[in-house]
C-alpha positions in Angstrom: -69.1 29.4 131.3 -69.0 26.1 128.4 -66.7 26.0 125.6 -67.5 23.9 122.4 -64.7 23.0 120.5 -65.8 21.6 117.3 -63.8 18.4 116.0 -63.5 19.1 112.1 -61.4 22.4 112.6 -58.7 21.0 115.1 -58.1 17.8 113.1 -57.5 20.1 109.4 -55.2 22.1 112.4 -53.5 18.8 113.6 -53.0 17.7 109.6 -52.1 20.6 108.1 -49.0 21.0 110.9 -48.3 17.8 110.6 -48.1 18.0 106.2 -45.9 21.0 107.3 -43.7 19.2 109.6 -43.0 15.6 107.4 -44.2 16.2 103.9 -43.4 12.7 102.9 -46.5 11.9 104.8 -48.8 13.6 102.5 -50.7 10.8 101.2 -51.8 8.9 104.6 -52.4 12.7 106.4 -55.0 13.0 103.5 -55.8 9.9 104.1 -56.6 9.3 107.4 -57.8 12.8 107.6 -61.0 11.9 104.8 -61.6 8.6 106.9 -61.9 10.8 110.3 -64.5 13.0 108.3 -66.8 10.4 106.7 -67.0 8.3 110.5 -67.3 11.8 112.3 -70.1 13.0 109.4 -71.6 9.1 109.5 -72.0 9.4 114.0 -73.5 12.6 113.0 -70.7 15.0 114.2 -70.7 18.3 112.6 -70.4 19.6 109.4 
């Protein structure tokens, strides 16, 4: 049995939960999310 988990949905879920818990960090969370997606895209990890 192989378990294949995509990184992008996990990052999105984590960012959403963090925004719900600490709304004041919204700008930082969005910035980190976008940077992470950009790096993953450059490295060839799926979108």
